[in-house]
C-alpha positions in Angstrom: 0.0 0.0 0.0 2.8 2.4 0.9 4.4 1.7 -2.5 1.1 2.5 -4.3 0.6 5.7 -2.4 4.2 6.8 -3.1 3.9 6.0 -6.8 0.6 8.0 -7.1 2.1 10.9 -5.3 5.2 10.8 -7.5 3.0 10.7 -10.6 0.9 13.6 -9.5 3.7 15.8 -8.4 6.6 14.9 -10.6 8.8 14.4 -7.5 10.7 11.3 -6.5 8.9 10.1 -3.4 10.0 6.9 -1.7 7.5 4.5 0.0 9.1 5.4 3.4 7.5 8.8 3.3 4.2 7.2 4.3 5.7 5.9 7.5 7.7 9.1 8.1 4.5 11.1 8.0 2.0 8.8 9.8 -0.8 11.2 10.4 -3.1 13.2 8.2 -1.8 16.4 9.9 1.8 15.4 9.1 1.0 14.9 5.4 -1.0 18.1 5.2 1.7 20.2 6.9 4.5 18.9 4.7 2.7 18.6 1.3 -0.2 21.0 1.3 -1.5 24.4 2.1 -5.0 25.7 2.9 -7.4 26.8 0.3 -9.5 30.0 0.4 -11.7 31.4 -2.4 -13.0 34.9 -3.1 -14.6 36.5 -6.1 -12.3 37.2 -9.1 -12.0 40.9 -8.1 -10.2 39.8 -4.9 -6.9 37.9 -4.4 -7.3 34.2 -3.7 -5.0 31.6 -2.2 -4.6 28.6 -4.4 -4.3 25.1 -3.0 -1.0 23.5 -3.9 -0.2 19.8 -3.3 3.5 20.2 -3.1 4.9 23.2 -1.3 8.0 23.6 -3.6 6.0 24.0 -6.8 6.0 27.4 -8.5 2.3 28.0 -7.5 3.3 28.0 -3.9 6.3 30.2 -4.2 5.5 32.8 -6.8 2.7 35.3 -7.4 1.2 35.3 -10.9 -1.8 36.5 -12.8 -3.6 34.6 -15.5 -6.4 35.7 -17.8 -9.1 33.5 -19.4 -10.6 34.0 -22.9 -13.4 36.0 -21.3 -10.9 38.4 -19.8 -11.8 37.4 -16.2 -8.7 38.0 -14.1 -7.6 35.5 -11.5 -5.1 36.6 -8.9 -3.0 33.8 -7.2 -1.0 34.7 -4.1 1.5 32.7 -2.1 -0.4 30.7 0.4 -0.6 32.0 4.0 0.9 30.0 6.8 -1.4 27.3 8.2 -1.6 27.8 12.0 -4.6 25.5 12.6 -3.9 22.5 14.8 -2.9 19.3 12.9 -5.5 16.5 12.9 -4.4 13.7 15.3 -6.1 10.8 13.5 -3.3 8.3 12.8 -3.2 6.3 9.6 -2.9 2.6 10.4 -1.2 0.7 7.6 -1.8 -3.1 8.0 1.2 -4.5 6.2 1.0 -8.3 5.8 4.4 -10.0 5.7 6.8 -7.2 6.3 10.0 -7.3 8.3 10.7 -4.8 11.0 13.4 -2.2 10.3 16.8 -3.8 9.7 19.8 -3.1 11.9 21.9 -0.1 10.7 25.0 -2.4 10.2 23.1 -5.0 8.2 24.8 -6.1 5.0 23.3 -4.9 1.7 21.9 -8.0 0.0 19.8 -6.3 -2.6 21.4 -8.4 -5.3 20.2 -11.6 -3.5 16.7 -10.1 -3.3 16.7 -9.5 -7.1 17.9 -13.0 -7.8 15.1 -14.4 -5.6 12.5 -12.4 -7.6 14.1 -13.5 -10.9 13.8 -17.1 -9.9 10.1 -16.7 -8.9 9.3 -14.6 -12.0 10.6 -17.3 -14.3 7.9 -19.7 -13.1 4.3 -19.4 -14.1 4.5 -16.2 -16.2 2.7 -14.0 -13.7 5.5 -11.5 -13.2 8.2 -10.1 -15.5 11.9 -9.3 -14.9 12.2 -6.2 -17.2 14.6 -3.4 -16.6 11.8 -1.2 -15.3 10.8 -3.9 -12.9 14.4 -4.4 -11.7 14.8 -0.7 -11.1 11.5 -0.6 -9.1 12.3 -3.6 -7.0 15.9 -2.5 -6.3 14.5 0.8 -5.1 12.1 -1.1 -2.8 14.9 -3.3 -1.4 17.1 -0.2 -0.8 14.2 1.6 0.9 13.7 -1.3 3.3 17.4 -1.8 4.0 17.9 1.9 4.7 14.8 2.5 6.8 16.0 3.1 10.4 13.3 5.0 12.3 13.4 5.7 16.0 10.8 4.0 18.2 7.7 6.0 18.7 7.3 8.0 21.9 4.4 7.2 24.3 2.5 10.1 22.8 3.0 8.9 19.2 2.1 5.2 19.7 -1.1 4.1 17.9 -4.0 3.0 20.0 -3.9 -0.4 18.4 -1.8 -2.2 15.8 -2.5 -5.4 13.9 0.0 -7.5 11.9 -0.9 -10.2 9.4 1.8 -12.8 8.7 1.9 -15.4 5.9 3.1 -18.7 7.6 4.8 -19.9 4.4 8.1 -18.7 3.2 9.0 -18.3 -0.4 11.7 -21.0 -0.4 9.4 -23.6 -2.1 9.2 -21.3 -5.1 13.0 -21.2 -5.4 14.3 -24.6 -4.2 14.6 -26.0 -7.7 16.8 -23.2 -8.8 20.3 -24.7 -8.2 22.2 -21.4 -9.0 20.1 -19.4 -6.6 20.4 -22.1 -3.9 24.2 -22.0 -4.3 24.2 -18.2 -4.2 22.3 -18.3 -0.9 24.7 -20.9 0.5 27.7 -18.8 -0.6 26.2 -15.7 1.0 25.5 -17.6 4.2 21.8 -17.0 4.0 19.8 -19.8 5.7 16.7 -21.3 4.1 15.5 -23.0 7.2 14.0 -21.2 10.2 16.2 -20.5 13.3 15.5 -18.7 16.5 15.1 -15.0 15.8 15.6 -15.3 12.0 12.9 -12.8 11.3 15.0 -10.0 12.9 18.5 -11.3 12.2 20.8 -9.0 10.2 22.2 -11.8 8.1 18.7 -12.2 6.5 18.9 -8.7 5.1 15.8 -6.8 3.8 14.5 -9.7 1.7 15.9 -13.1 2.5 14.0 -13.2 5.8 10.9 -14.1 3.7 12.4 -17.3 2.5 12.1 -19.8 5.4 8.7 -21.2 6.5 7.7 -19.8 9.9 7.2 -21.9 13.0 4.6 -20.9 15.7 7.5 -19.1 17.5 8.0 -16.9 14.4 4.4 -15.5 14.3 4.7 -12.8 17.0 5.5 -9.1 16.5 9.0 -10.0 15.4 10.5 -6.7 16.5 7.6 -4.4 15.5 6.7 -4.0 19.1 9.9 -2.0 19.6 8.5 0.6 17.3 4.7 0.6 17.7 4.1 -1.1 21.0 1.8 -4.1 21.6 0.3 -5.6 18.5 -2.3 -8.3 17.6 -0.6 -10.9 15.4 -2.7 -12.9 13.0 -1.4 -15.5 10.5 -2.7 -17.4 7.5 -1.6 -20.5 5.7 -0.1 -18.8 2.6 3.1 -17.2 1.4 3.6 -13.5 0.6 2.6 -13.9 -3.0 -0.4 -16.2 -2.4 -2.1 -13.9 0.2 -4.1 -11.7 -2.2 -4.6 -14.4 -4.9 -7.6 -16.7 -5.6 -7.6 -19.7 -3.4 -6.1 -17.8 -0.5 -7.6 -14.3 -0.6 -10.5 -15.6 1.5 -8.0 -16.4 4.3 -6.6 -12.9 4.1 -10.2 -11.5 4.2 -10.8 -13.5 7.4 -7.6 -12.3 9.0 -8.4 -8.7 8.0 -11.8 -8.9 9.6 -10.3 -10.2 12.8 -7.8 -7.3 12.7 -10.4 -4.7 12.0 -12.5 -5.9 14.9 -9.5 -5.6 17.1 -8.6 -2.1 15.7 -12.1 -0.8 16.3 -11.9 -1.9 20.0 -14.7 -2.8 22.4 -15.9 0.8 22.8 -15.4 2.2 19.3 
């Protein structure tokens, strides 16, 4: 979801916006204060303040006058400072099957992530491995590897958080790729679960998704250090199966359970 939001914002603004901006600006107020300004309207004879999505665009920094074919004049002024209190409604992104932030010193294993994707993409014909796809995925891998947020303060913590895990890893999709399996062995990347593998630096930003999870691997897996307590739900699927026919009903059930929890007993 964060990737889709970032892509839409980049398309609309022409700016390079990474998926991490959704997490770095977790409330409606944060997004508004960074990316928008208030809108006020008056008749054409009076100056107006035009809404601008991105504060650095020309409309937000320069005064200009435009005339329509009917000779009506529209005056556009630099927007005034927004001094209203920021809304405190927090956006809750329920991300299924996403590792917690990696340690700062974790080794860059984006090449391994790309090879994992290539191996999976070569089977079934559902995905492609074009140059554009490679650039997109490498950017995602880099964003995950370089995301090192501080834990939220007590005032910042969300009221409730829910996490949905896929119990299956992706290893079964790759196990017949001898070259990939040798690469994983050469890079000392385990394909079997071990205690704490979901948070271990050696698994990098991508390879943690390879091993199948045991019951001990279905907790918060480090997210509690950032968002506090969390409801953890799991379904019998891997990351790619979760939204697909045959498994999406399982994801639906998990989301319903999560939404019930997020609403709370008195909401």
